[in-house]
C-alpha angles and dihedrals in degrees: 000000000000118000127185114215120197134154148171099044092162091195110200091029117155129196102219103304092342119105116219094192096109090051090047091055090054095047093047088054088051092053090051090050091051092049091053096042090049091044092224119191098210141012127219119194106190102204144284089085088162131030097234143009093264107043122188121262089250094053090050092048090050090050095053094043092049094050093046090053094044089052090059092223094316096309093109120054118229121196112192121179131194122256131198092278092054133087105231093209091052090051091048098046101082094043096114091055094038091058088062087065096042092257118142113198116191116190103165133048114248088027115162109213118215111249115248142160132219134177099284106025146010139203105246097180133018128181134159106299093358141092134180118195132187116205115201096231094058130062092212129061131237119230121204125193105198131190115178115201114291124198118205094272094050092045090059091043094053103030100033128221088330086088088094089071116084110286090234091060095044094051093040091057092044094050094043092053092053093042094049091052103040113012106080128154092267095081144031112275121204135171122204125183141149103227138122099262132173141161112272112257093015125124115277112270113234115239116221122255113272093028114130106233111253109227118161125180109319096334135066096188138061115201123221092237087075088072112102120247091241093063113102099186133012117209110205136187134192108064112081099211119083112248142147110222091177130062134282091256095045110026122202101193138192099196093199131235115287094238135029102259103182136027088250084071093049110138096018121135115225126215149175119223119232110203125203110199141175132170117277094003135102111264122232123211137193126202114220119200121239113216105180123108137044119297117246111229135184110204135174128199139171096200127063095209091052089049092054091047091054093045091051091050094047107045099149094068140094110223142204100198127199117188118191114200142161092247139012116301114264121235089237091058093045087052092051091048095051093043090056097059136024097204104064104130098171131017111192115189116205127189114219118250092352091140090059095051122095125217109243096187108102102160141014125240104206091189090075122101117265097259099056090039090055090049092054091047091049092049091049091055097041107047095267094309112143121227113260125243092265094057091047091051089052091051089052090050091052090050091054092051 
């Protein structure tokens, strides 16, 4: 059985003022092409389907169209769970229609999915937090333990007063109970969740910029030793870099986001994971690189002409640009820079050696004329840097008015 694992789509995401929707259309098409080329039998989307609780109409439309095409007209089951950026009610809302296309949307932890059957597969068992599916082309079932993101309120609602225990202990007990009852060696056994998970004793995994910290109850971390022994592969969402925090025999995988969504991710390669699974055997998985979207780049220059040359030669990028100069950047130079490239997200001017300069202004002589007084004031606020000619011309213009 071949399963495609992806996560953290963040549809509708913006980078400052810059929309990423066009890139998201391209990368969704790429994921669909990979699913078809690899002839995968099932799709898992492990949370953060949207970037916020109230996504745009365009983001919602892209989500539904992508899932419908991934489902191959209902022949390929899709399981998509909510993440910490998603509204669980919004994810659940289209479920009756989604089932017609073989799409299973899970907004809440401990959700019990209504059993249904379509042309190519059927749900043969559904419990709180658990699904068992039978695909026509296989003589064995696939079992899926699922835990959508739960905030503290939802954790208490779905797991009762035991929420005051460490989250790791609560989930370990919950998952083990399900696995012991339903996940024997006669089927493929998968866990999917959108939680902050790490290997016990390992270095802390860095969360990407813009991610809301996941803190539930008295714990903000779930350890991989909470995963039941029966589970052959764990499909995670939340961290945006691809990594396996499990073992080669029993992978516990963050599949990565499909695009770089913050400059802390600049230079990262993004992937989907293709899982090959059989009952009672170690799974194998392959990560396939995603190539769509504009690269995020952090660049520094000390010369405006060199800056413009690089920007012109690298048009398909989104850039955080730092320009170091002897004085403050002129408006004319800023205009030239922005006219040379349409993907400058941040322009950070930096005055050379400003930290080593000492302010010499110790007192203000208010008997001076306005211009020298302004220069003294400006130097006192900018580590002894004098205002440039453009600023002085602006001051003169204000004086005339």
